[in-house]
N, C-alpha and C positions, 0 to 999 in steps of 0.2 A: 504493500500500500504506500509506503513512503516513497518508493521509486516512482510509482505512478503519479503521485502528487508532485514530485520534483519535475517530471516531464511536462506536466500541464503548466506548471509555473514557467518553465523555460520557454514554452510556446506562446505564452500570453504576451501581447504587444505592450510596449512601453507606454506608460501614461503620457499624455500630451505635455503635462507640466514638467515631468522629468526630462523629456526631450528638449523642452525649451531651456531648462536649466543647463543641460549639457552643452547646448549650442552656445549659450551665453558665456559659459565657462571654458570654452574650448582651449583658450590660450593657457589656462592654468590647470586643466584636468577637471574631471567631474567626479565628485565624491558620491559614494553609494547612499541608498536610502538610510536615514537615521544618523548619518555622519554629520557632525557639527558643521562642516564646511559645505554641505550639499547645496545650499541656496545662495552662495556668494563666492565670488572669485577670490583667489589667494592674493592678498595685497602685495606681498613680496614679488610674486610673479608678474603682476600688473605693472609694478614699478620697474621691474627689469625689462619688460617688453617696451615700455615707454622710453627707457634709457637707450635701448638698442635702436629704436626708431630715431631718436635724437642723434646718436652716434653715426647712423647711416646717413642722415641728412647732413651732418657736419662734414663727413668724408666727401660726400658728393659736392658740397659747397667748396671744399678745399681743392678738389679736382677742377671745378669750373673756374675758380679764382686763379689758379696757377696757369690754366690755359689762356684765360683772358689777359693775364699780365704778360705772358712770355710769347705767345703766338705772333703778336705784331712785330717781334724782333727776329723772326725766322723767315728767311727768304729762299726762293728757288733760283738756282744758278744754271744757266745753259752755257757750257764750255765746249764749243764745237759740237761733237756728237755725244758728249757726256752731259748727263743731267744729275745735279746734286743739290745740296742744301747749304745754307750758310746762316750765320748769326750776326746780327748788328752788334758791333763791339763798342762803338762810341757814337757821338752825335755828329761826327765829321764824315760819315759815310763809309767808314772802314768795316769790312765784313770778314770774319774769320771763318775758314772752311778747311777741308782736307786738301793736301797737296795732290792726292790722286783725283780729286774732283776737277781741279784746274788743269792738271796734266801739263802739256806744253803750250797751252793757250796763253795769250797775253791780254786779250779783250773778251768780254763776257756780256751776256744779256741776263738781267736780274729782274725777277718779279717779286714784289713785296706782298705782304699778306692782305693789305687793304685795297689792292689795285691790280688790274690785269695788264696795266701798261708796262711795256718792256723798258727797262732802264739800262743804260750803258755803264760798264765798269771796266777798270784796268787792273792788271796785276801789280801789287806793290812788291811782294817777294814770296817765294815758296821755299819751304824747308822740308824736303822729302825725308830726311833722316828721322823726323818726328811726325811725318805725314800731316803737316799743318801749312797753311798758306793764308795770306791776307790780300784781299782785293779792295779797291775803293770805288764807290759810285761816282760817276761823273757829276751827278746832281743829287743832293739829298732830298728825297720826297717828304712832303708833309705826312706826319703820322708814323714815320719810322722811329722805332723806340729802341734805344740801346738796352741790351740784356744786362741783368745783374748776375755776376758770376759768384758762386759759392766757394766755400773753403773745402779743399780736398780732405783735410784732416777730420772734417765733420761727417764725411760720407760713411754710412754704416750698413753692414749686411742686413737685409730685411727691410731697408728703407723703401717706401713707395716712390717710384719714379715714372715720368712720362717722357716718351721719345717723340719729338716734334720734327717734321721735315716734309719731304716730298717723295715718299716711297712710290716707285713705279710712275712717277710724274703726277701723283695726286697731291697737289700742293696743300699745305695747311693741315696735313693729317697728323693724328695723335694716337699713339699706342701706349699701353700702360703695363707695368710690371714692377719688379722689385730689384734692388741691388743684390745680385747673387753672390758676388765675391769682389774683393778689392786686391790690388797689388799684383794683378796678373801680368805676366810677360808674354806678349803675343807677337808672332812674326807674320807679316803680310806676304802674300805671294807677289812675285815680281812680274808675273804674267797677268793678262786680263786687265791691265790698267793699274795694277797695284804698284807701290813704290818699292816693295821688298824690304821695308823698314822693320826693325825689331824694336818694339816699344814696351817700356817697363811701366809698372804701376797703373795698368789699365783697370777701368771699372767694368766688371762683368754684370750684365743685366738680362733679365728675362723679357724685357719689353721688346717687341718685334722690331728687328732692324732689317730692312729690305733695301735693294738697290734704289738709290735716290734719297735715302735717309742720311747717307754720308755727309758730314759737314754740318748737320743740324744740331739740335739741342737735346741733351738728356737733362731733365728738370726735376727738382724735388718739389714737395708741396708747399715750400716757402717761396716759390716762384724764382728759384735760383738755378742757373745753369751749372750743373756739377760735372759735365763732360760733353765732349763732341763725339756722337756716334760715328764709328769709323768702319767697322767690319763685323760680319757675322761668321760664326764658326761653320765649317763645312765637314761633312762626314765622308771621308775618302772611301769607306766601304760601300757607300751608296752613290759612288761616282761623283764625289765632290759636291753633292747637293747640300743645300743649307740645312744645318742642324737647328731645328726650331727651339726658340727660347734661350739661345746662347749668343749674345751679342756683346760687343766691346766698345768702350768709349774712352777717348783720351781725357785724363783728369783735368779739371779746371785749372789747377795750379800750373801744369805744363802749358796749357793753352795761353794763359796770361803771360807766362815767362816768354814764350816765343812771340806772341802777338805784340807785346809791349816793345820788344827789341826791333821787330820789323817796322812798326809804326815810327819809332824814334830814329832808327839808324838806317832803315831801308833794307836791312838784312839781319840775320842772327849772328851776333858777335861772341856770345857766350852761351853755348848750347847746354852746358852742364852735363854733356854726355861724354863718357870716357872712350878713348880710342887706343887700340893696340898699335896702330901705325903700320898695318900691312894690307896687302890685297892677297886673297887666297882662293883656293878651290877645294871642294870635297874630294878626297881620294878613297878608293876602295881597297879593302884588305884581300888576303888570299881567298876568302869565302865570298868575295864580290859584294860584301856589305860595307857601308860607310865606316871608315876607320880613322879619320883625322882630317886635318886641314893643311894642305900643302901651301907653304908661303911662296907666292908668286913674285911679289915685290915687297921690299922693306926699305923705304926711302931713308937716306942718310939724315940723321937728326931726329928721326921718329923714335917712339918709345921702344919698339921691338929692336931696331937697329942699335940703339944705345946699349941694350942688354945683351947684344951679341947674336941675336936671331938673324938668320940669313935666308935668302931665297933658296928653295929646295928643302928646307927643314919642314918636318911634318908635326904640327901641334896636335897633341893628344889629350892634354889636360890643362885646366885652369884651376889653380888652388885645389888640386886633387880631384876635381869633378871631371868626368870623361867628356872629351870633345870629339864628336864623330863627323859633324858636318859644319859647313860655314854658318848655317842657321843656329846650331847649338852653340857655336863660338860667340855669335852675336848675342844670344840669350844669356850666356854666362857674363858678358860684359855690360849688359843693359842696365843693371842696377848699380854698377860701379861708378865712381866719380873721378874726374881728372885729378892727377896727383896721387891717387891711391896706389899702393904697392901690391902686386899680385905675383904669384909663382906660376910660371909657364913651363910645362913639361913638353919636350919635343924629341923627335928622333932625327939623327943625322948619321948617314952611313952605317945604319944598323945599331948605333949606340944611342942610349937614352940620356938626355940631359935635362936639368931643371935650373932655370934662372929666375931672378927677381926682376920684375919690370915695373917701372914707374909709369903709369898710364898717362897718355896725352889727352888732348881734347878733340872731339870729332869736329 
């Protein structure tokens, strides 16, 4: 009998009042009959839901404010057949961008965010070693706003960022993500329009970086440019196709260092980048795998030559770290400074030697 009674109760429809209470209390759960909280929502849950709504609204407002503040500073650059982006650096019409965007061009067509009119611009100087360049507008249009650059030391992993530029020619586009890592050393390809530069202290981001984003702005929610988007990672196993969610930006500190020198002096006179003072090429070992860097030239007076390194020597280590390719050599030197002393291991005539080298400047 108990079982039969239980089944009948299970089949009985819910009372309309109970259903109404459940619907009203959906956000906080619905208490069963006779439970003290059955006819009212949980105050703590209601407060939490309201706080979440406010937080969501605040975040959306922060996104919209950053876009509204910075997007007028981002321009589209047409450099021959290349299309890229740039950032207004000051009120005099200087635009900072990537060296690989300007390529070998000296004149450009620029479109600003608030107009479709093409503006003329000329190259001030390019610094391919850091993949940065500055161009200057022939005439500064009304409404062009210089961007505010942030402090690289304040960039933190997990920070929300926005990438602004002209991906695939879609001017004024914005993507969002986070700072995935800082302090990355990345080497560009020298083919396909790249400079072949090895750049240290890059900001890694999950914000989408596509062709045309190069030279644009990576922005925090304080409306500060924290980097210049430069390249996206590629997956060689997938035929060098783009690896989604892995992009890199040159940090604001380096952008300011290079741009300030170009604007003041017309060129970079103090790169802050260390140089070994050689030209070289990758050599293969007996197993046909990269095994070191053969010194092709070591100019007299250069850092390597002063330490006794000669053409024909094969560099295999820097401070004990293996060097197998010209790219790995560049990556080992990327974070070093001019004047710093390093130990270089090389082979000559089958013998291995290690010398101390005082690095020069690139």
